[in-house]
C-alpha positions in Angstrom: 0.0 0.0 0.0 2.9 2.4 0.8 4.3 1.8 -2.7 1.0 2.8 -4.2 0.8 5.9 -2.1 4.2 6.9 -3.4 3.0 6.6 -6.9 1.8 10.2 -7.5 1.6 11.9 -10.9 0.5 15.3 -12.0 -2.9 14.6 -13.5 -1.8 16.3 -16.8 1.1 17.8 -18.6 0.7 21.1 -20.5 3.0 21.7 -23.5 2.9 24.1 -26.4 0.9 22.7 -29.3 3.7 23.2 -31.8 5.9 20.7 -29.9 3.5 17.8 -30.1 2.5 18.0 -33.8 -0.2 19.7 -35.7 -3.8 18.4 -36.0 -3.2 17.3 -39.5 0.0 15.4 -38.5 -1.9 13.6 -35.7 -4.8 12.7 -38.0 -2.4 11.2 -40.6 -0.4 9.4 -37.9 -3.6 7.8 -36.6 -4.6 6.7 -40.1 -1.1 5.3 -40.6 -1.4 3.5 -37.3 -4.7 1.8 -38.1 -3.8 0.8 -41.6 -0.4 -0.6 -40.8 -1.4 -2.3 -37.5 -4.4 -3.9 -39.2 -2.3 -5.1 -42.1 0.4 -6.5 -39.8 -2.1 -8.4 -37.7 -3.4 -10.1 -40.8 0.0 -10.8 -42.4 1.5 -12.0 -39.2 -1.4 -14.3 -38.2 0.6 -17.5 -38.9 3.4 -16.1 -36.8 1.0 -15.4 -34.0 -0.3 -19.0 -34.2 3.2 -20.5 -34.1 4.2 -18.4 -31.1 1.1 -19.5 -29.3 1.9 -23.2 -29.9 5.5 -22.7 -28.8 4.6 -21.0 -25.6 2.0 -23.6 -24.7 4.5 -26.4 -25.3 7.3 -24.7 -23.4 5.5 -23.8 -20.1 2.1 -23.8 -18.4 0.2 -20.5 -18.1 -1.6 -18.0 -20.3 -0.2 -17.2 -23.7 -1.0 -13.5 -23.5 -0.6 -11.4 -20.4 -1.4 -7.8 -19.6 1.0 -5.5 -17.9 0.2 -2.1 -16.4 2.1 0.7 -18.2 2.1 4.5 -18.0 1.0 6.4 -21.1 -0.9 9.5 -22.0 -3.7 10.8 -24.3 -4.0 14.2 -26.0 -6.5 16.8 -25.0 -6.8 20.6 -25.3 -7.2 23.5 -22.9 -7.9 26.6 -24.9 -5.1 26.9 -27.5 -2.8 24.7 -25.5 -2.2 20.9 -25.9 -2.7 18.9 -22.8 -1.4 15.4 -22.3 -3.4 13.4 -19.8 -1.3 10.9 -18.0 -3.0 7.5 -17.6 -2.2 3.9 -16.8 -3.3 1.3 -19.3 -2.7 -2.4 -20.0 -0.3 -3.4 -22.7 -0.6 -6.8 -24.3 2.4 -9.1 -24.7 3.2 -12.7 -25.5 4.2 -14.2 -22.1 7.9 -14.6 -22.0 8.3 -15.4 -18.3 7.1 -18.0 -15.9 3.6 -17.5 -14.6 3.2 -15.1 -11.7 6.8 -14.0 -11.9 8.0 -11.8 -9.0 8.6 -8.3 -10.4 10.9 -7.2 -7.5 14.0 -8.2 -9.4 13.2 -6.0 -12.3 11.9 -3.1 -10.1 15.3 -3.0 -8.3 17.2 -3.0 -11.6 15.0 -0.2 -13.0 15.7 2.0 -10.0 19.4 1.5 -10.4 19.1 2.2 -14.2 17.2 5.4 -13.7 19.5 6.6 -10.9 22.6 5.8 -12.9 23.9 3.0 -10.8 23.3 0.2 -13.3 26.4 -1.1 -15.1 26.4 -2.6 -18.6 26.8 -6.3 -19.0 30.6 -6.9 -19.5 30.0 -9.4 -22.4 27.3 -7.6 -24.3 27.7 -4.0 -23.1 24.0 -3.7 -22.6 22.0 -1.9 -19.9 19.7 -4.8 -19.5 18.7 -7.3 -16.8 20.6 -10.3 -18.2 20.2 -13.9 -17.3 16.8 -13.2 -15.7 15.8 -16.5 -14.1 12.1 -15.7 -14.7 12.4 -15.8 -18.5 11.4 -19.1 -20.2 13.3 -20.7 -23.0 10.8 -19.6 -25.7 10.6 -16.2 -23.9 14.3 -15.6 -24.6 13.8 -16.3 -28.3 10.8 -14.0 -28.4 12.7 -11.2 -26.7 15.7 -11.4 -29.0 13.5 -10.5 -32.0 11.0 -8.4 -30.0 8.3 -10.9 -31.0 6.8 -10.7 -27.5 5.7 -7.1 -28.3 3.5 -8.1 -31.4 0.2 -8.2 -29.4 0.7 -4.4 -28.8 -0.6 -4.0 -32.4 -4.0 -4.4 -30.8 -3.1 -1.5 -28.4 -2.5 0.6 -31.5 -5.9 -0.3 -32.9 -7.5 0.6 -29.6 -5.8 4.1 -29.7 -3.8 3.5 -26.5 -0.5 3.4 -28.4 1.0 4.4 -31.7 3.4 2.5 -34.0 6.0 5.2 -33.2 6.5 7.0 -29.9 8.3 6.7 -26.5 7.9 3.3 -25.0 5.2 3.0 -22.3 7.0 2.3 -19.0 5.9 0.4 -15.9 4.5 2.6 -13.0 7.6 1.8 -10.8 9.9 3.3 -13.5 7.8 6.4 -14.0 7.7 6.8 -10.2 11.5 7.4 -10.4 11.2 10.2 -12.9 12.2 13.8 -12.0 10.0 16.7 -13.1 12.2 17.3 -16.2 11.5 13.8 -17.4 7.7 14.3 -17.5 7.9 15.8 -21.0 8.7 12.3 -22.2 5.1 11.4 -21.8 3.9 14.3 -24.0 3.2 11.9 -26.9 1.2 8.7 -27.5 3.4 5.8 -26.4 4.7 3.7 -29.2 5.9 0.2 -30.1 9.1 1.6 -31.6 10.9 4.9 -31.3 14.2 6.7 -31.6 15.6 4.8 -28.5 14.8 1.4 -30.1 16.5 2.2 -33.4 19.5 4.2 -32.1 20.4 2.7 -28.8 17.9 0.2 -27.2 19.6 -1.6 -24.3 23.0 -0.2 -25.1 22.5 3.3 -23.7 22.2 4.8 -20.3 18.9 6.2 -18.9 20.0 9.8 -19.6 20.7 9.0 -23.2 17.4 7.2 -23.6 15.6 10.1 -22.1 17.4 12.5 -24.4 16.3 10.5 -27.5 12.7 10.3 -26.4 12.6 14.1 -25.7 14.2 14.7 -29.1 11.3 12.7 -30.7 8.6 14.6 -28.7 10.0 17.9 -29.7 10.6 17.1 -33.4 7.6 14.9 -34.2 6.7 14.7 -37.9 5.3 12.1 -40.3 8.7 12.0 -42.1 10.4 11.2 -38.8 7.8 8.5 -38.0 8.4 6.8 -41.4 12.1 7.0 -40.9 11.9 5.3 -37.5 9.6 2.6 -38.9 12.1 1.8 -41.7 15.0 1.8 -39.3 13.1 -0.6 -36.9 13.5 -3.5 -39.3 17.3 -3.7 -39.3 17.4 -2.8 -35.6 15.2 -5.8 -34.8 17.1 -8.2 -37.1 20.5 -7.1 -35.7 19.2 -7.8 -32.2 21.6 -5.2 -30.8 20.6 -4.3 -27.3 17.9 -6.9 -27.1 17.5 -9.3 -24.2 
């Protein structure tokens, strides 16, 4: 209960409209999200079925699990853009044992945000490596980011976009300083600048800088560039765990 009481957010973030994209940009972005996410769900249906079978063979438990994340939605106050901070459930293919204890990851995230986390000596990644909670199939899914595919349904629902800052768990957002709040001034995405430029190979400060750069420079051209760069980034598996 004490942890929940410590989880306090400002109910909304106010930023200049020019910094979060014009109405026409947001409309085109939403159309792109729906068309691309819908097409990917249809095209990847055989992959979805294969992943479901592998997860069921590998371990007991549900195939899909929901995880609480922090995101935001756009609103307006006069001529100013307002981003309403909200928690929502992201969908993922289960890559861990059922009912995995989150305390190990929570402790690592606190160290990562506060700059105490050290990169893995072998891979040079700022990731929780050799996590005992991850299943055999789960490790394979995470290497190619396949566990994230169900978030295409979050995109269809309007809770996420294809491109944007990653939605983070409440215990990570609870570690943010006031200057970090601007990171939430965009619809959370499946991929973003951090994923294609750094992923798990950069510090928290570098990750934050990349996400703030995206929030301040949003454009349809930037979104398309990030989408194209996502393919080689996933295939290279750099920074994945």
